[in-house]
N, C-alpha and C positions, 0 to 999 in steps of 0.2 A: 583252420586255426593258424596255419603258417601265414596265410594272407592277412589275418588280423594283426599279426606281429610285424609284418613287412611295412605296412602303411605308416604306423607310428614311428618306426625306425627311420624310414625315408624322410618323413616330415621333421622328425627330431634332428636328423643330420642337416637338413636345409636350414631350420631355424637356429640351430647351434652355429652354423656357418655365418648366418646373418648377425648373430650376437658377437661373433669374433670380428666381423667386419665393422660393427658398431664400435667395438673397442679400439680397433686400428684408426678409425676416423677420429674418435675422441682424443687419441694420443697425438696424431700427426696433422690434424686440421684445426688450428687454434680458433678460428672464427665460429665454426659450427660444432666443434668438439665438445664443449661443455653441455650443449643441449642434447647432443646424441648420447652422451654419457648418462644423462638423466633418464632417457627413454630406453636404455639398454635392456631393462626387464621385459619389454613388450614381446619379443619373440618367445621368451620363456613363458609369459602369460598365455600366449596363443596356444602353445604346445600343451600347457596344463589344462586349458579349457577343452581342447579337442581330445586329449588322450589320458588325462589324469596327472596327478602330482608326481607319480613315480617317474614318468617320462620327462617331466620338467626338471626334476632333480638330476636325472642322468645327463640331460642336455647341458645343465649348468656346470656339472663337473667336467664334461667333455670340453666345453667352451673354455673353462678355466685352464685345462691342461694345454690346449692349443695356444691360448693367449700367453701362457708362461713360456712356451717354446718359441713363439714368434717375437715376443717383447721381453718381458722380465717377470720373474715370479712375483715380485711385489706389485707389478701392474695387474697380474691376475688376481691377487688378493684384493687390491683396491676395487676392481670391477666386480668380481664374482662374489666376494664376501659383502661388499658394499651394496650391491644391487640384486644379487641372485635370489636372496630370500624374499625380497619384495615380489619378484616375478612368480616364485613358487606359491606364495601365499595368495596373491591376487588371482592367479590362475585357478587355484582350488576354490576360492570364494566365488568367482564367476561360474565355475562348473557346478558348484553347489547351490547356485541361484540365491546367494545371500542378498539381503537388502543393501542398497548403496551405502548407507551410513555404516552398517556393520562391516561391509567390505573395506571402507575407508579406514575404520578403526583397526581392523586386523592388519591391513597393509601398513598403516602408520606405525603400529607396534613393531612389525617386522623391519621396517626401515630404520627405526630408532635403534633396535638391537644390532642391526647391521653396522650402523655408524659407530656405535660404541665398540663393536668387535674390531672394526678396522683401526680405530684409534689404539685399542689395546695391543693388537698385533704389531702395529707400527712402532709403538713404544717399546715392545719387547725386542723386536728385530733390530730396530735402529738405535735403541738405547736412549731415545730422546722423547720429549713430549711434543707431539705435533701441534697441540694447541698453543704452546709457547712459541713455536716457529711462526704461526700465523700472526700472533699478536706482536712479535718482534718485527716481522715484516711490515706490519701496519705502523709501528712506532718509527721505523726507518723512513717510511713514506712521509710521515708527518714531519720528521726532521728535515727531509729534503725540501718539503714545502716551506718550512720556516726559513731555510737558507735561501730559497728563491725569493721570498718576501724581503729578506735582508738585502739581496743583490738589487732588488727593484727600488731600494731606497726607503723602505718603510721605517718609521721611527721604532727605536728599541723598546720603548714602553708598550707600543701597540703589538710588536712581535711577542713580547713577554705574555701579554694577555692571550694572544692566539695560541701560543705554545702551551699555556696552562689549560686552556679549553681543550686542546687536542689530547693532552695527557689525561684529562678527566674522561674524555670520550673513550680512550683506550682502556682505562680502568673499568669503565661502565660496560664496555663490550666484553671484557674478560668475565665480568660478573654475570652477565646474562647469556653466557654461552649455553648452559643447559636449556634455557627457553628457546634459544636459536636452533638447537638440535631438534627439539620437539616440533617447532613450527616448520623447519625444513623437511622433517619426516612427513608431515601432513601434506606439504606442498608437492613434494616429488611423488607421493602416492596418488594424490588427486590428479596430477598431470598424467601419470601412467594409466590411471583408471580411464580418463577421458580419451586418450589416444587408443588404448586397447578396445574401448567400447566402439569407437568409430570403425576400427579394423574388423572387429568381430561382426558388426552389423553388415559390413560389406561381404563377409563370408557367410551370411545367412543365419547367424546366431542371434537369439533374442537376449538383450541385455537390459536390465532395469536401470533407469536413469534417475539422477537427482531431480527434484522439483525445479521449477523455474526459480531463478535467483531471487526474485521479489517475494517468493514464498519460503525462502530459507529461514530456519529458526533453530536456535540452540536451546538446550534445557535451561529453565529459569534459574536453577541453582548456580549457574556460572556467574550471574550478576552478584550473588551473595558471596561467592568465593573472591570475586574482585574486591568487594568491600572489605572482607576479612584480610585480604592481602595488604590493602592500604593501611588498615589498623595495625597489622603485624609489622609492616615497614616502619611505622611511627614508633611502635613499642620497641622494636629491636634496635632502632637507631638511638632512641632517647635513653635506653638502658644498656647500651653497648653490648647487646646480644647479637654478635656478628652473624652467627649461623642462621638465626631466625630471620635477620634482615636479608641475608642473601637468598634464602628460600622464598621469602615473601616477594622480593623483587622479581624473581623468575616467574612466580605465579601471577604477579601483576602484569608482566609483559604478555604472557600467554592469554590471560583472560581479557586484557584490554584489546588484544588483536581480535579475539572472537567477538567482543562487543562492537568493535569497529565494523567487522563484517556484517553483524546483525543490523547495525545502524545503517549500513549501506544498502542492505536488502530492504529495510524499512523505507529508505529514501526512494528506491525504485518502485516500491509499492505505492507510495504517495504520489510520485510523478505520474504513474499510470492512472491512479484514482482521480487525480485532478487534471489529467491530460495536459501536462506541461510541455511546452515546445522543446525541441532538441537544443535550441540555442540556450534556453534558460537552464536546462539540465546540464549542458556543457559548462556554463558559467559556474553553477553551483558545485559541480564536480571539481572544477579547477580550483575553486576556493577551498574545498575540502582537502585536496591533496597538497596544497601549497600554504595553507594558513593553519597554524596550530590551534587557533581558537575554534575554527570550524571543525577541525578534527576532534577536539575535545567535546564539542557539542554533539557530534555524531556518536561518539562513544557513550555519552550520557543518554542519547536517544535509544541506542542499542540496549543499554541497561534497563531503561524504562520498558521497552518492548519485551525484553526477556522476562522481567519480573511480573508484568501485568498482562502479557499476551495481547497487546493492542490489536494485532491483526487476527486474533482468534484462530490461530493455526494449531494450537494444541488441544482444542476442544471442538465438538461438533458445532457447525455454524447454523 
């Protein structure tokens, strides 16, 4: 019995130390810091898979205390609250042998809750809105860019057009912040899923994987939500229903991103089906990521595939 408790304690101490090391690297190494910060939950995930969520919770709290002692309490809040819950949830999901999609959904929900919690704590402790700080910093960056254009001798009328476009961009980014948080939660959960899966396989654990990218598909109703969002955007804008318009824009951003991914998966399916060369694939991908028309075409293709299941992935072949 004592031996059964010693092993998770030792591994918990080691993995908590690695989590603390990750936090130090993210704080003091600017180049690799942001990436290391994103994968901070991985040691917590490993501990949860091997010994259960109770040990991962304990290790998260221990790591938070040490980070607060070595750095600053707010640093501990940012790291532990911001990423600890993701590690605990993903570790439990892996240990419970959840399907990959279910694991991603649970982890994304945990990530989103964590991000909102960090913002709320920062607002209470600092007495300011962190979101306003980010947008103000972006506005200042745009102002500096305008000044640079002026020093380079650009005409004032051209500078005025650029300044107007930049301000519109800032306002739009403020508007789609909720969608940005949702998409960021999905991205950092997927990243931690993939890295943890590689490490777990090295340790001899069997982990369910996502299908090949060309076989990725989302539920068909997402295409209809996208259409409803477009209708709601028009309706909200034409009738000055600001709240409806704001909600619709965020849904449109989220669903269009999913449609883009679906369209990209369809593209890879077709390139394999018709055996296109790497050169042709590369040219088309370059056009997709650099040309708005091709991007919109891919989103429409993704919507078509979602609605009509062109690849027949949601029914027996």
